[in-house]
C-alpha positions as CSV (number, residue, x, y, z in Angstrom):
1,M,27.7,-79.5,6.6
2,H,24.5,-81.0,8.0
3,N,21.7,-81.3,5.4
4,S,19.2,-79.3,7.5
5,Q,21.7,-76.4,7.5
6,Q,22.0,-76.5,3.8
7,T,18.2,-76.3,3.5
8,T,18.1,-73.5,6.0
9,L,20.4,-71.3,4.1
10,K,18.2,-71.5,1.0
11,A,14.9,-70.7,2.8
12,L,15.5,-68.5,5.8
13,M,12.7,-66.2,7.0
14,T,12.5,-63.7,9.8
15,P,10.3,-64.8,12.7
16,P,7.5,-62.4,11.7
17,E,7.7,-63.7,8.1
18,L,7.6,-67.3,9.3
19,K,4.7,-66.7,11.6
20,A,2.8,-65.0,8.8
21,N,3.6,-67.9,6.5
22,I,2.1,-70.4,9.0
23,K,-0.9,-68.3,9.7
24,K,-1.8,-68.3,6.0
25,K,-2.2,-72.1,6.3
26,A,-4.9,-71.9,9.0
27,K,-7.9,-72.3,6.7
28,D,-6.5,-75.3,4.8
29,Y,-5.4,-76.8,8.2
30,L,-8.9,-76.6,9.6
31,T,-10.3,-78.1,6.4
32,W,-7.8,-81.0,6.8
33,I,-8.7,-81.5,10.5
34,R,-12.4,-81.7,9.6
35,R,-11.7,-84.3,6.9
36,N,-9.3,-86.4,9.0
37,S,-10.7,-86.3,12.5
38,D,-13.6,-88.2,14.1
39,V,-14.0,-85.4,16.7
40,P,-17.2,-83.3,16.1
41,I,-16.1,-79.8,15.1
42,P,-18.6,-76.9,15.1
43,E,-18.5,-74.1,12.6
44,D,-15.4,-71.9,12.4
45,Q,-16.8,-69.0,14.4
46,Y,-17.4,-71.3,17.4
47,V,-13.9,-72.9,17.5
48,L,-11.7,-70.0,16.7
49,S,-10.9,-67.0,18.8
50,S,-13.3,-64.1,18.3
51,K,-10.3,-61.9,17.3
52,Y,-8.3,-64.3,15.1
53,D,-8.9,-66.9,12.5
54,F,-5.6,-68.8,13.4
55,D,-6.1,-69.2,17.1
56,F,-8.3,-71.8,18.7
57,S,-10.5,-70.7,21.6
58,S,-9.8,-72.3,25.0
59,D,-12.5,-75.1,24.6
60,F,-11.0,-76.2,21.2
61,R,-7.3,-76.0,21.7
62,H,-7.1,-79.7,21.2
63,L,-7.8,-79.1,17.5
64,N,-4.2,-77.7,17.3
65,F,-2.9,-81.3,17.5
66,H,-2.8,-84.3,15.1
67,P,-6.0,-86.4,15.3
68,G,-3.8,-89.4,16.2
69,I,-2.7,-87.7,19.5
70,M,-5.6,-85.3,20.0
71,E,-7.1,-87.1,23.0
72,Q,-3.7,-87.4,24.7
73,A,-3.1,-83.7,24.1
74,K,-6.6,-82.9,25.4
75,D,-5.8,-84.8,28.6
76,L,-2.6,-82.8,29.1
77,L,-4.4,-79.5,28.4
78,T,-7.1,-80.3,31.0
79,G,-4.8,-81.8,33.6
80,R,-6.3,-85.3,33.3
81,V,-3.0,-87.1,33.2
82,D,-1.6,-89.0,36.2
83,R,2.0,-87.7,36.2
84,R,3.9,-88.7,39.4
85,Y,7.7,-88.1,39.8
86,N,9.9,-88.6,42.8
87,D,12.1,-85.6,41.9
88,A,9.7,-83.1,40.2
89,S,6.3,-81.5,40.4
90,S,3.7,-83.1,38.2
91,D,2.3,-79.7,37.2
92,I,2.4,-78.7,33.5
93,A,2.9,-75.1,32.4
94,I,0.5,-74.7,29.5
95,H,1.5,-71.7,27.3
96,D,-1.1,-69.0,27.0
97,Y,-0.9,-69.4,23.2
98,V,-1.0,-73.1,22.9
99,G,-4.1,-72.7,20.8
100,H,-2.3,-70.6,18.2
101,I,-1.4,-72.3,15.0
102,A,2.2,-71.1,15.3
103,S,2.6,-72.3,19.0
104,S,5.9,-73.9,19.7
105,Q,4.4,-75.9,22.5
106,A,1.9,-77.4,20.1
107,L,4.7,-78.1,17.6
108,C,6.7,-79.9,20.3
109,W,3.7,-82.1,21.3
110,N,2.9,-82.8,17.7
111,V,6.5,-84.0,17.1
112,V,7.0,-85.9,20.3
113,M,3.6,-87.5,21.1
114,P,3.4,-89.6,18.0
115,M,6.8,-91.1,18.7
116,K,5.7,-91.8,22.3
117,K,2.4,-93.3,21.2
118,H,4.1,-95.7,18.7
119,D,7.1,-96.3,21.1
120,N,9.5,-95.2,18.3
121,F,11.9,-92.4,19.1
122,T,14.4,-93.4,16.4
123,P,13.8,-90.2,14.3
124,L,14.7,-88.0,17.3
125,F,17.6,-90.1,18.5
126,E,19.2,-90.3,15.1
127,V,19.1,-86.6,14.6
128,L,20.5,-86.0,18.1
129,S,23.3,-88.5,17.6
130,S,24.3,-86.8,14.3
131,A,24.4,-83.4,16.0
132,F,26.4,-84.8,18.9
133,Q,29.0,-86.3,16.5
134,E,29.3,-83.1,14.6
135,G,29.7,-81.1,17.8
136,G,32.5,-83.3,19.1
137,L,30.7,-84.8,22.1
138,D,32.9,-87.7,23.2
139,S,30.7,-88.6,26.1
140,E,28.4,-91.3,24.8
141,F,24.7,-90.6,25.2
142,D,23.2,-94.1,24.8
143,F,19.5,-93.4,23.9
144,G,18.2,-97.0,24.3
145,I,14.8,-98.4,25.1
146,E,15.2,-97.6,28.8
147,T,15.7,-93.8,28.1
148,S,13.1,-91.7,30.1
149,V,11.2,-89.3,27.8
150,V,9.1,-86.7,29.6
151,L,7.2,-83.9,28.0
152,E,6.9,-80.6,30.0
153,L,8.9,-81.6,33.1
154,N,8.5,-79.1,35.8
155,V,11.9,-78.4,37.4
156,G,11.0,-75.4,39.5
157,E,12.2,-77.1,42.6
158,D,15.7,-77.4,41.1
159,L,15.9,-73.7,40.6
160,G,14.0,-72.3,43.5
161,E,11.2,-71.2,41.2
162,G,8.3,-73.0,42.9
163,R,5.6,-75.2,41.4
164,L,4.4,-72.7,38.8
165,A,7.8,-72.6,36.9
166,T,8.1,-73.0,33.2
167,S,8.7,-76.6,32.3
168,I,11.4,-78.1,30.2
169,D,9.8,-78.9,26.8
170,L,11.4,-82.3,26.4
171,Y,13.5,-84.1,29.1
172,L,15.6,-87.1,28.2
173,R,17.4,-89.2,30.7
174,T,19.6,-92.1,29.6
175,P,19.9,-95.4,31.5
176,Q,23.4,-94.1,32.5
177,G,21.8,-91.0,34.1
178,K,22.9,-88.5,31.5
179,V,20.4,-85.7,30.8
180,C,19.4,-83.9,27.6
181,A,17.1,-80.9,28.0
182,V,15.4,-79.9,24.7
183,E,13.8,-76.6,23.9
184,F,11.5,-76.3,20.9
185,K,11.3,-73.0,18.9
186,L,9.0,-72.3,16.0
187,T,8.6,-68.5,15.3
188,E,10.2,-67.1,18.4
189,D,13.1,-64.6,18.0
190,D,15.1,-65.4,21.1
191,F,15.7,-67.6,24.1
192,G,13.4,-65.6,26.3
193,K,14.3,-63.4,29.2
194,C,14.2,-64.0,33.0
195,K,10.8,-63.0,34.4
196,L,10.7,-60.0,36.7
197,P,7.7,-58.5,38.5
198,K,6.1,-55.4,37.1
199,A,8.1,-53.3,39.6
200,K,11.5,-53.9,37.9
201,K,14.4,-54.6,40.2
202,C,17.0,-55.0,37.5
203,D,18.8,-52.7,35.1
204,G,19.7,-55.6,32.7
205,S,23.4,-55.5,33.7
206,Y,25.5,-58.5,34.7
207,G,25.8,-58.2,38.5
208,S,26.0,-54.4,38.4
209,P,26.8,-52.4,41.6
210,K,23.4,-50.8,41.2
211,N,21.6,-54.2,41.2
212,I,23.7,-55.4,44.1
213,G,22.9,-52.3,46.2
214,R,19.3,-52.5,45.2
215,N,18.9,-56.2,46.2
216,N,20.6,-56.5,49.6
217,G,23.9,-57.7,48.2
218,H,22.5,-60.2,45.8
219,M,23.5,-60.2,42.1
220,C,20.0,-59.6,41.0
221,Y,16.4,-59.5,42.3
222,L,15.7,-63.1,41.3
223,A,18.7,-64.3,43.4
224,R,17.3,-62.2,46.3
225,I,14.0,-64.0,46.2
226,G,15.6,-67.5,46.1
227,R,16.2,-68.3,42.5
228,R,19.3,-70.5,42.2
229,Y,20.5,-69.3,38.8
230,W,23.6,-67.7,40.0
231,Q,24.5,-70.5,42.4
232,L,24.1,-73.2,39.7
233,G,25.4,-71.0,36.9
234,G,28.6,-70.4,38.9
235,Q,28.9,-74.0,39.9
236,Y,28.9,-75.1,36.3
237,N,30.8,-72.1,34.9
238,L,27.9,-70.8,32.9
239,L,27.7,-67.4,34.7
240,N,30.6,-65.4,36.0
241,P,29.6,-62.9,38.7
242,T,32.9,-61.0,38.5
243,R,32.0,-59.7,35.0
244,V,30.1,-56.7,36.3
245,N,28.3,-54.1,34.2
246,D,28.1,-56.4,31.1
247,P,24.6,-57.2,29.7
248,C,23.2,-60.0,31.8
249,P,23.3,-63.4,30.0
250,L,20.0,-64.3,31.7
251,N,18.5,-61.4,29.7
252,E,19.8,-62.9,26.5
253,Y,19.9,-66.7,26.9
254,Y,17.5,-67.4,29.8
255,Q,15.9,-70.6,28.6
256,A,19.1,-72.1,27.3
257,L,21.1,-71.4,30.4
258,R,18.3,-72.5,32.7
259,N,17.8,-75.8,30.9
260,L,21.6,-76.4,30.8
261,M,21.9,-75.8,34.5
262,V,19.1,-78.3,35.3
263,A,20.5,-80.9,32.9
264,K,24.0,-80.7,34.6
265,K,22.5,-80.7,38.1
266,R,20.3,-83.7,37.5
267,A,23.0,-85.6,35.7
268,G,25.4,-85.1,38.6
269,E,28.0,-83.5,36.4
270,S,31.3,-82.3,37.9
271,L,33.1,-79.3,36.5
272,G,36.0,-80.3,34.2
273,K,34.9,-84.0,34.1
274,E,32.8,-85.9,31.6
275,V,29.9,-84.0,30.0
276,R,26.7,-85.5,31.4
277,G,24.2,-82.7,31.0
278,I,23.5,-81.0,27.7
279,F,21.1,-78.5,26.1
280,V,19.5,-79.0,22.7
281,L,17.7,-76.4,20.7
282,A,15.2,-77.9,18.3
283,A,14.3,-75.1,15.9
284,D,12.4,-74.7,12.7
285,E,15.2,-74.5,10.1
286,R,13.6,-71.6,8.3
287,N,13.8,-69.3,11.4
288,S,16.7,-66.8,10.8
289,A,16.8,-66.1,14.6
290,F,18.4,-69.5,15.1
291,W,19.9,-70.4,11.7
292,G,22.0,-68.6,9.2
293,S,24.4,-65.7,9.9
294,S,24.4,-63.8,13.3
295,N,21.9,-66.1,14.9
296,R,21.0,-66.5,18.5
297,F,22.3,-70.0,18.9
298,D,25.8,-69.1,17.6
299,S,25.7,-66.1,19.9
300,L,24.9,-68.5,22.9
301,R,27.8,-70.8,21.9
302,N,30.2,-67.9,21.6
303,Y,29.1,-66.5,25.0
304,L,29.8,-69.9,26.7
305,N,33.2,-70.2,24.9
306,E,34.1,-66.8,26.2
307,V,32.9,-67.2,29.8
308,R,34.5,-70.6,30.1
309,E,37.6,-69.8,28.0
310,E,37.3,-73.1,26.2
311,Y,34.9,-75.0,24.0
312,V,32.7,-77.5,25.9
313,P,30.4,-79.6,23.7
314,D,27.2,-79.3,25.7
315,V,24.9,-77.1,23.6
316,F,23.5,-78.4,20.3
317,R,21.0,-77.4,17.6
318,I,18.8,-79.7,15.5
319,S,16.1,-79.1,12.9
320,T,12.5,-80.0,13.8
321,Q,12.1,-80.7,10.0
322,D,14.9,-83.3,10.2
323,I,13.0,-85.2,13.0
324,V,9.8,-85.3,10.9
325,R,11.8,-86.3,7.8
326,G,12.8,-89.4,9.7
327,F,9.2,-90.5,10.4
328,S,8.7,-93.9,8.7
329,G,6.7,-97.0,9.3
330,S,3.9,-96.4,11.8
331,L,4.9,-92.7,11.8
332,E,4.8,-92.2,8.1
333,G,1.2,-91.1,8.1
334,Y,1.9,-88.1,10.3
335,K,4.0,-86.4,7.7
336,E,1.0,-85.1,5.7
337,Y,-0.2,-83.2,8.8
338,F,3.2,-81.3,9.1
339,A,3.1,-80.5,5.4
340,V,-0.4,-79.0,5.6
341,K,0.0,-77.2,8.9
342,Y,3.6,-76.0,8.9
343,G,4.8,-76.4,5.4
344,Y,7.3,-79.1,6.2
């Protein structure tokens, strides 16, 4: 058993409990930031939300990041970063709650940006390699110095979502063209749900006759307006439109399936051939929604085994604490930040 799973079983919390635990650290965190940052910080009432003492107001969201990467984070938050890609929009989807002390987007940036700044992704690559080995992935993912590492890659064009689509938290592409899409979770309790307009066009069922009749023959309203989930999901055997009237998997595993589709598409994977595109969940090991018994990740894996009628090693789970535990050398100094803010 992986060490992080052993730790998890001893210290599981429900998502609300974990969020409350982190929120309690807000005052100590702000004290630490004042002591360790050269950035001028006004009194608390000017930097925190008028409603909450654990949520930074829009002008001070950069204080939710380690001082060593605060300026880079501020540039991302304000759009002052020159991001040009041949195959993706450069737009970044900033979460509404990125200023919240328990923001998973802030956690992702706090974990990844120090490694990017110091050009040392060894802590991440070692945890990933261990998870791949345990999960039986025979296809070698060679994370070398030429691996492309992109935060918040907008892949809306891949899925017919347009430029304002939610980004992939962390996108890794190996020199061999294999793709790993990583989703970070802190206090969330699920993989999110597909977004529907306020006038709902879906009853939550898997290609139900009602949805088909309601949406001009399409499996769901999102397919009707051009989203490619069902096309790509069917192509890679992640969705089966013949299983009508079952709960729709996009209503249960939306972010995971979406990321997995994109990874396989961008890696040029062929059904039944070598696994080239994979999904990785990077979750706080205390969150009972993704660790322990009856968790969402195991449910995702069971769903995929059932719909594909076989086990395919292309979804994996790692602990964000394990990544931080691997910080050493030039990254060692960041550990105190994670201890103060998150209790790592």
